[in-house]
C-alpha positions in Angstrom: 0.0 0.0 0.0 1.5 3.3 -1.0 1.0 6.4 1.2 0.3 10.0 0.7 3.0 12.4 2.1 0.4 14.0 4.5 -0.6 10.6 5.8 3.1 10.0 6.8 3.2 13.5 8.4 0.0 12.8 10.2 1.4 9.6 11.6 4.5 11.4 12.9 2.5 14.3 14.3 0.0 12.0 15.9 2.7 10.0 17.6 4.4 13.2 18.9 1.1 14.5 20.3 0.3 11.2 21.9 3.7 11.1 23.6 3.4 14.7 24.7 -0.1 14.1 26.1 1.1 11.1 28.0 4.1 13.1 29.4 1.8 15.9 30.5 -0.5 13.4 32.2 2.4 11.7 34.0 3.8 15.1 35.2 0.3 16.3 36.3 -0.2 13.1 38.3 3.1 13.8 40.1 2.0 17.3 41.1 1.0 17.8 44.8 -2.6 17.0 45.6 -2.7 19.1 48.8 -4.7 16.4 50.6 -3.2 17.4 53.9 -4.9 20.8 53.5 -8.3 19.3 52.7 -8.3 20.9 49.3 -11.3 20.3 47.1 -10.3 17.6 44.6 -11.7 19.7 41.7 -9.1 22.5 42.5 -5.9 20.5 42.7 -3.1 21.9 40.6 -2.7 18.9 38.4 -6.3 18.4 37.4 -6.5 20.7 34.4 -3.1 19.8 32.9 -4.0 16.1 33.4 -7.3 16.5 31.6 -5.5 18.4 28.8 -2.8 15.7 28.6 -5.5 13.0 28.2 -7.2 15.0 25.5 -3.9 15.6 23.6 -2.9 12.0 23.9 -6.3 10.7 22.7 -6.4 13.0 19.8 -2.8 12.3 18.9 -3.6 8.6 19.0 -6.7 9.1 16.8 -4.6 11.1 14.3 -2.0 8.4 14.2 -4.5 5.6 13.7 -6.3 7.5 10.9 -3.0 8.0 9.1 -2.1 4.3 9.4 -5.5 3.4 7.9 -4.7 6.0 5.1 -1.5 4.2 4.3 0.9 6.3 6.5 3.1 3.2 7.2 3.7 2.4 3.5 6.4 3.8 1.3 6.0 7.3 -0.1 5.7 7.2 -3.8 8.5 8.9 -5.8 5.9 10.9 -7.7 4.3 12.3 -4.6 2.2 15.4 -5.3 4.3 18.5 -4.5 1.2 20.7 -4.4 -0.3 18.6 -1.6 3.0 18.7 0.3 3.3 22.5 -0.2 -0.3 22.9 1.0 0.5 20.8 4.1 3.5 23.0 4.9 1.4 26.1 4.4 -1.3 24.9 6.8 1.4 24.0 9.4 3.0 27.5 9.3 -0.4 29.2 9.3 -1.5 27.2 12.4 1.8 27.9 14.1 1.6 31.7 13.4 -2.0 31.9 14.5 -1.2 30.1 17.8 1.9 32.3 18.4 -0.1 35.5 17.8 -2.7 34.2 20.3 -0.3 33.1 23.0 2.3 35.9 22.6 0.4 39.0 21.4 -3.3 38.6 22.4 -3.4 36.7 25.8 -2.4 39.1 28.5 -3.0 42.3 26.4 -6.7 41.7 25.8 -9.3 40.2 28.1 -9.0 36.4 27.8 -12.5 36.0 26.4 -11.8 38.6 23.7 -8.4 37.1 22.7 -10.1 33.7 22.5 -12.9 34.9 20.3 -10.5 36.6 17.9 -8.2 33.5 17.8 -11.0 30.9 17.3 -12.7 33.1 14.7 -9.4 33.8 12.8 -8.4 30.1 12.9 -11.7 28.9 11.5 -11.8 31.5 8.8 -8.2 30.8 7.8 -8.8 27.1 7.4 -12.3 27.1 6.0 -12.1 30.1 3.6 -12.2 29.1 -0.1 -11.6 31.7 -2.9 -14.1 30.0 -5.1 -17.0 30.0 -2.5 -20.0 32.1 -3.5 -20.7 35.2 -1.4 -23.6 33.5 0.4 -21.4 30.6 1.4 -18.7 33.0 2.7 -21.3 34.9 4.8 -22.6 31.6 6.3 -19.0 30.5 7.1 -18.3 33.8 8.8 -21.5 33.6 10.8 -20.8 30.1 11.9 -17.2 31.0 12.8 -18.5 33.9 14.9 -20.9 31.7 16.8 -18.4 29.0 17.4 -15.8 31.6 18.5 -18.2 33.1 21.0 -19.4 29.7 22.3 -15.8 28.6 22.8 -14.7 31.7 24.6 -17.7 31.6 26.9 -17.3 27.9 27.6 -13.5 28.0 28.2 -13.7 31.1 30.4 -16.6 29.8 32.5 -14.9 26.3 32.9 -11.6 27.7 34.0 -12.9 30.5 36.3 -15.9 28.7 37.9 -15.3 25.0 37.6 -11.5 24.8 38.0 -11.2 28.1 39.9 -8.3 29.3 37.7 -7.9 33.0 37.2 -7.5 33.9 33.6 -5.3 36.7 32.3 
């Protein structure tokens, strides 16, 4: 079975994320639980990182399995599509730049909820926008991206501040 270059890249990326998620989970498990202070179990320091580690590991594992099913373990054909490889690199750099703008420029300078709305909206638009979409489809995509961005910001802010009692920047 021959593989597509992106299937191989997904396999490597999935394995790295699965390993990272497991490492985060292990380290969060080793964090103090503060049981001697009768701390509420929902507020222990390692809970949120541990949950995020599990999520990252599971999603990394799913990505790796999907890539194996798509032929990610097979040899890469010599005539691999350079356009597909270039598109993959473009998406990687776009994702990295958006994440860095969010983490370095937006969070801490804007209220967390606003930074998150802007990031999620820009991320969805950047990856869903098609030049050949008719104007109505673009309008619908923008509206859906806006709704998802607001729902994400509200859910994340509420979860951290009221469930996990973590102050957000």
